[in-house]
Structures are given as structure tokens and as C-alpha cells.
C-alpha positions as CSV (number, residue, x, y, z in Angstrom):
1,M,9.6,-138.6,-194.6
2,S,9.5,-142.2,-193.7
3,G,12.4,-142.0,-191.1
4,H,11.0,-139.2,-188.8
5,G,9.0,-141.4,-186.5
6,K,11.6,-144.1,-185.9
7,K,13.2,-144.4,-182.5
8,F,16.5,-146.0,-181.9
9,S,18.3,-147.2,-178.8
10,V,21.8,-148.0,-178.0
11,H,22.5,-151.4,-176.3
12,T,25.8,-152.3,-174.7
13,A,27.0,-155.8,-175.1
14,G,28.8,-156.2,-171.8
15,G,26.3,-154.8,-169.2
16,E,26.6,-151.5,-167.4
17,E,29.8,-149.5,-167.9
18,E,31.5,-147.6,-165.1
19,P,30.8,-143.9,-165.2
20,E,33.8,-141.7,-165.9
21,F,35.1,-139.5,-163.1
22,Q,35.1,-135.9,-164.2
23,V,38.3,-134.2,-163.0
24,A,37.6,-130.6,-164.3
25,P,34.7,-129.8,-162.0
26,M,36.6,-131.1,-159.0
27,V,39.6,-128.9,-159.8
28,D,37.2,-125.9,-160.1
29,V,35.7,-126.6,-156.7
30,L,39.1,-127.0,-155.1
31,L,40.4,-123.7,-156.5
32,V,37.3,-121.9,-155.2
33,L,37.9,-123.4,-151.7
34,L,41.6,-122.5,-151.9
35,M,40.8,-118.9,-152.8
36,F,38.2,-118.7,-150.0
37,F,40.5,-119.9,-147.3
38,T,43.4,-117.8,-148.5
39,A,41.2,-114.7,-148.4
40,T,39.9,-115.3,-144.9
41,T,43.2,-116.2,-143.3
42,T,45.2,-113.4,-144.9
43,T,43.7,-110.7,-142.7
44,E,44.6,-112.5,-139.5
45,I,48.1,-113.2,-140.6
46,K,48.8,-109.6,-141.6
47,S,48.0,-108.4,-138.1
48,Q,50.7,-110.6,-136.6
49,M,54.5,-110.1,-136.7
50,A,57.0,-112.9,-136.7
51,D,59.5,-111.1,-134.5
52,L,57.0,-110.4,-131.7
53,T,56.7,-112.5,-128.5
54,L,53.7,-111.6,-126.5
55,P,53.9,-111.5,-122.7
56,D,52.5,-114.3,-120.6
57,A,49.4,-113.9,-118.4
58,Q,48.0,-116.5,-116.0
59,S,44.5,-115.1,-116.0
60,A,44.2,-113.9,-119.6
61,K,40.7,-113.8,-121.1
62,D,39.7,-115.0,-124.5
63,R,39.4,-112.4,-127.2
64,E,36.0,-110.7,-127.5
65,K,34.6,-110.2,-130.9
66,G,33.8,-106.6,-131.7
67,E,32.7,-104.6,-134.7
68,G,35.7,-102.3,-134.8
69,Q,39.3,-102.9,-133.9
70,M,42.7,-101.6,-134.8
71,V,45.6,-103.9,-134.2
72,V,48.8,-102.0,-133.3
73,N,52.1,-104.0,-133.2
74,I,55.1,-102.8,-131.4
75,N,58.3,-104.8,-132.1
76,R,61.3,-105.4,-129.9
77,L,63.0,-102.2,-131.1
78,G,59.9,-100.1,-130.4
79,G,58.8,-99.7,-134.0
80,V,55.0,-99.1,-134.3
81,E,53.0,-100.8,-137.1
82,A,49.3,-100.6,-137.9
83,R,47.3,-101.3,-141.0
84,G,50.4,-102.2,-142.9
85,Q,52.2,-99.0,-142.2
86,T,55.4,-99.1,-140.2
87,G,57.4,-96.5,-138.3
88,L,54.3,-94.6,-137.1
89,G,54.6,-91.8,-134.6
90,E,52.1,-90.7,-132.1
91,A,50.5,-88.1,-134.4
92,A,50.2,-90.3,-137.4
93,L,48.8,-93.2,-135.3
94,S,46.3,-90.9,-133.6
95,R,45.0,-89.7,-137.0
96,M,44.8,-93.3,-138.3
97,I,42.8,-94.4,-135.2
98,Q,40.5,-91.3,-135.4
99,Q,39.7,-91.9,-139.1
100,D,39.0,-95.6,-138.5
101,Y,36.8,-94.8,-135.5
102,A,34.9,-92.1,-137.3
103,T,34.3,-94.4,-140.3
104,L,32.9,-97.1,-138.0
105,K,30.6,-94.7,-136.2
106,K,29.2,-93.4,-139.5
107,L,28.3,-96.9,-140.4
108,N,27.0,-98.0,-137.0
109,P,26.7,-95.3,-134.2
110,N,26.2,-98.0,-131.6
111,A,29.3,-100.1,-132.6
112,S,32.0,-100.8,-130.1
113,Y,35.6,-99.9,-131.1
114,R,38.9,-100.8,-129.5
115,V,42.7,-100.6,-130.0
116,L,44.4,-103.9,-129.6
117,V,48.1,-103.5,-128.6
118,R,50.4,-106.4,-129.5
119,A,53.7,-105.4,-127.8
120,D,56.8,-107.5,-127.4
121,K,57.2,-108.9,-123.9
122,D,60.8,-107.5,-123.6
123,L,59.6,-104.0,-124.5
124,G,59.7,-101.2,-122.0
125,W,56.7,-99.2,-120.8
126,D,57.9,-96.0,-122.6
127,K,57.2,-97.5,-126.1
128,T,53.6,-98.5,-125.3
129,K,52.8,-95.0,-123.9
130,V,52.8,-93.8,-127.5
131,V,49.9,-96.0,-128.4
132,L,48.0,-95.1,-125.3
133,K,48.4,-91.4,-125.9
134,A,47.4,-91.8,-129.6
135,A,44.2,-93.6,-128.6
136,A,43.4,-91.0,-126.0
137,V,43.9,-88.1,-128.5
138,A,41.7,-90.0,-131.0
139,G,38.9,-90.3,-128.4
140,V,39.1,-94.1,-128.0
141,G,39.1,-95.3,-124.4
142,N,39.0,-99.0,-125.0
143,V,42.6,-100.2,-125.2
144,V,43.5,-103.8,-124.6
145,F,46.8,-105.6,-124.6
146,A,47.3,-109.0,-126.2
147,T,48.9,-111.8,-124.2
148,T,49.4,-115.5,-124.3
149,K,47.0,-117.4,-122.1
150,G,48.2,-119.6,-119.2
151,G,51.7,-118.4,-119.1
152,K,52.9,-120.5,-122.0
153,G,54.1,-118.7,-125.1
């Protein structure tokens, strides 16, 4: 029992040593940041189509932030895409808008909802009428068209 009360200390001969850089915690932090940015940008990228050129508008307004929105893409050939589903007709699109709108209203009765139409600039008016009719049947009156601002696209 004679050794229990003894204290010992470690002395370094050459002064203070440089602390080691821990790589593992830095890798963990970088992976978490990578996952965060990937998750937040994926939603925006999914709503855009590569083969879509928006029309130019000299007096375009910046996009308003709203609680509820359905993005509907119409490509050059007139194919309608929304929520990852392609080849939608008027009836299917109307049902989809109506279900989305009803879900939002259940969560927040005062929430605003709109349909954002991203139609190709070379597309005729006939193809965009499908989306307008579907929104009207679903009871949504707020329909906006996406454009590029300032006439540069």
C-alpha cells in the first residue's frame, strides 16, 4: 500500500510537441455537409428538365416563396411531367393537383397554392392549355409561367 499516494508526471525533453491533426473528425464533418447539400439541392434539380428552354420576358418578376406549389414541365414535344411522372394527361394531372392541394389545405387552411408551368419557349399554346384546364378542374386558380428574366436565356 505504499505506492497509492504517489503522483507521477511525464516530462518531455525537447519542449512542447506539435499536436497531431485528427483527420477522422474532419472527414465526418465533411460527409455530413455533403449529405446536407445533396439533399437540399436534389429537390430543385428534379423540377428542372435539361431539354427545356424557357421563354424570355423583359419584365419578369422574381419568384415568390409560397407554401404549396406543383411544378409542371412541358417539353418541346408537348410531354407533360410533374412530380417525377411523365406522359400525364389532363385527367391524371388534374387528380394529382387536386390531391396535392387538398393535402396542403388539411395541414394549413390558409396556405397559398399555385401551379408553376415550365413550358418550352418553342411550344405552341395548345399544349399549355392542358395544364390550365387541369388546374381549373382541380380548383386551383393561381397558375404562373416560368420565364427567364431580362430576355437573356
